[in-house]
C-alpha positions in Angstrom: 0.0 0.1 0.0 2.8 2.4 0.9 4.6 1.5 -2.6 1.3 2.5 -4.4 1.1 5.8 -2.4 4.8 6.5 -3.2 4.2 5.9 -7.0 1.3 8.3 -6.9 3.3 11.0 -5.1 6.2 10.5 -7.5 3.9 10.7 -10.5 2.2 14.0 -9.2 5.7 15.6 -8.6 6.8 14.6 -12.2 3.6 16.4 -13.7 4.4 19.4 -11.6 8.0 19.4 -12.7 7.0 19.1 -16.4 4.7 22.0 -15.9 7.5 24.0 -14.5 9.8 23.3 -17.6 9.8 26.4 -19.8 8.6 25.7 -23.4 11.1 27.1 -25.9 9.6 28.8 -28.9 11.7 29.1 -32.0 12.2 32.8 -33.2 13.0 33.1 -36.9 13.6 36.2 -38.9 11.0 37.1 -41.6 11.7 36.1 -45.1 11.0 38.3 -48.2 9.9 35.9 -50.8 8.4 38.4 -53.4 9.4 42.1 -54.4 7.9 42.9 -57.6 7.2 45.8 -59.9 8.3 47.4 -63.1 12.2 47.6 -63.6 12.0 49.6 -66.7 10.1 53.0 -66.3 9.7 56.4 -67.8 11.0 59.6 -66.3 8.2 61.8 -64.6 6.0 58.8 -64.3 4.6 56.5 -61.4 4.7 52.9 -60.5 3.5 50.6 -57.8 5.7 47.9 -56.1 4.6 45.1 -53.9 6.3 42.9 -51.1 5.5 39.8 -49.5 7.2 38.3 -46.5 6.8 35.1 -44.5 7.2 35.1 -41.0 6.7 32.1 -38.3 3.8 32.0 -36.0 2.0 34.8 -37.6 4.3 37.4 -36.2 3.6 41.0 -37.3 5.9 42.4 -39.7 6.7 46.1 -40.6 8.0 47.1 -44.1 10.3 50.2 -44.6 10.8 51.4 -48.2 13.7 53.6 -49.4 14.6 54.7 -53.0 17.7 56.4 -54.4 15.9 58.9 -56.5 12.4 60.1 -57.1 9.6 60.3 -54.4 7.4 57.7 -52.5 3.9 58.9 -52.7 2.4 56.6 -50.1 3.0 53.1 -48.8 0.6 50.6 -47.2 3.0 48.5 -45.6 3.7 45.9 -48.2 2.5 48.1 -51.2 4.2 51.4 -52.3 3.7 54.0 -54.9 6.7 55.7 -56.4 7.0 58.8 -58.5 9.8 58.4 -60.9 12.4 61.2 -61.1 13.1 63.7 -63.9 16.3 62.5 -64.9 17.0 58.9 -66.5 19.5 56.4 -65.3 19.6 53.7 -62.7 17.6 53.8 -59.5 17.8 51.5 -56.4 14.7 50.6 -54.5 15.4 48.9 -51.1 13.0 47.2 -48.7 13.4 46.1 -45.1 11.0 43.8 -43.3 11.1 43.8 -39.5 9.3 41.3 -37.2 8.2 42.1 -33.6 11.6 40.7 -32.5 13.5 43.3 -34.5 14.8 40.5 -36.8 15.2 41.6 -40.4 15.4 40.6 -44.0 16.3 42.9 -46.8 15.9 43.1 -50.5 16.3 45.4 -53.6 15.3 46.2 -57.0 17.5 47.9 -59.5 15.3 49.9 -61.8 16.1 51.7 -64.9 14.5 55.1 -65.8 14.1 55.9 -69.6 14.3 59.5 -70.8 11.0 60.9 -72.1 10.7 63.2 -75.2 7.9 65.7 -75.5 7.0 68.1 -78.3 7.6 71.8 -77.6 6.7 73.4 -80.9 5.2 71.7 -84.1 4.1 74.2 -86.7 3.5 74.5 -90.4 2.6 77.9 -91.7 3.9 81.1 -93.2 5.6 84.3 -92.1 4.9 87.5 -93.8 7.5 89.9 -95.4 9.4 92.1 -92.8 7.8 90.2 -90.0 8.3 87.1 -87.7 6.5 84.5 -85.7 7.2 83.9 -82.2 6.3 81.2 -79.7 7.3 81.0 -75.9 7.8 78.0 -73.6 9.4 77.5 -70.1 12.5 75.1 -70.4 14.4 73.5 -67.5 18.1 73.3 -67.2 19.7 69.9 -68.3 16.9 69.1 -70.9 18.1 68.1 -74.3 16.4 70.3 -76.9 16.6 69.2 -80.6 14.6 69.7 -83.7 14.6 71.1 -87.4 13.1 73.8 -89.6 12.6 74.1 -93.4 11.6 77.1 -95.4 9.7 76.6 -98.9 11.0 79.6 -100.6 14.4 81.3 -100.0 15.8 81.7 -96.5 14.8 82.9 -93.0 16.6 82.8 -89.7 15.5 80.8 -86.7 16.3 81.4 -83.1 15.7 79.9 -79.5 16.6 82.8 -77.2 16.4 83.4 -73.4 14.8 86.7 -72.2 18.3 88.4 -72.3 18.9 87.4 -75.9 15.4 88.1 -77.0 15.8 91.8 -75.7 19.1 91.9 -77.6 17.5 90.5 -80.9 14.7 93.1 -80.6 17.2 95.9 -80.6 19.2 94.4 -83.3 22.1 94.1 -81.0 24.6 91.0 -81.1 23.5 87.8 -79.3 24.5 84.1 -79.3 21.2 82.3 -78.6 20.5 78.7 -77.5 19.9 78.1 -81.3 20.9 80.5 -83.8 20.5 79.6 -87.5 20.8 82.8 -89.6 19.4 83.1 -93.2 19.1 79.5 -94.1 16.7 77.3 -96.1 16.9 74.3 -93.6 18.7 73.3 -90.5 18.6 70.9 -87.6 19.9 71.3 -84.0 20.6 69.6 -80.6 21.5 71.5 -77.5 21.4 71.2 -73.8 19.4 74.0 -71.9 21.8 75.9 -69.8 19.5 77.8 -67.5 16.0 77.3 -66.5 13.6 80.1 -67.7 11.4 81.3 -70.5 12.6 80.9 -74.1 11.4 82.5 -77.3 11.5 80.5 -80.5 11.3 82.8 -83.6 11.1 82.4 -87.2 12.7 85.7 -88.4 11.6 87.1 -91.8 12.2 90.8 -90.9 14.6 91.4 -93.7 12.7 89.2 -96.2 10.7 90.9 -99.1 8.2 88.2 -99.7 6.1 85.9 -97.6 7.5 82.5 -96.9 6.1 79.1 -95.8 8.0 77.1 -93.2 7.9 74.1 -91.1 9.4 73.9 -87.5 9.6 71.1 -85.0 11.1 71.4 -81.5 11.3 68.4 -78.9 12.7 68.4 -75.3 14.0 65.2 -73.7 14.5 64.8 -69.9 18.0 64.9 -68.8 20.6 62.1 -67.9 22.2 62.4 -64.4 25.9 63.3 -64.1 26.8 60.6 -61.7 25.6 57.4 -60.4 22.8 57.6 -57.9 23.3 57.1 -54.2 20.6 55.4 -52.3 19.2 57.3 -49.3 16.3 56.8 -47.1 12.9 58.2 -47.9 10.8 56.8 -45.2 
């Protein structure tokens, strides 16, 4: 009888000891298994990117996004919208996933931003004798400006001038101009805008004695950065 009681006491103590032994829970770092979005985008555009991370035991995960150039418009944890930069070239988007134990995983995407060309001026028409035609537009420094013009009869001059050169041209003073094609039947050009500001595009027939038909095209292309981008935090 005493042996039976002893067995019961030992069994009870064994259960108590087992209950007192701490249960070890394995803590793993999160694992990013998906980071997707466009890797070829246009300048001055937008794109969305999505991340998926696995974490054991349904632990919470916080996502932190950063990008070397451009601007993050908003992010909803695993989803982010990015406004692409004005300049073309390479951009790095980086993501960090952190769980509640401050364990992390990181991933990144290399994104190529392509330049974008837009029309500044496209016109077919005429310019009267002793007169000129003029258009104005705002141009930013670093943009590539290219185009061509052609005259149907005889010659005219074509200029692209900043406000200072525009005033000199009006006074018949000497000037250089961003584009300066004097008394020619046709020409093409490709220049980089030096300073941001308003520019005048002028078909000049002030010295001509007859009306002349002409065609002019001007395009601007977003700039290319001078150096490689360096990634820095946005969020």
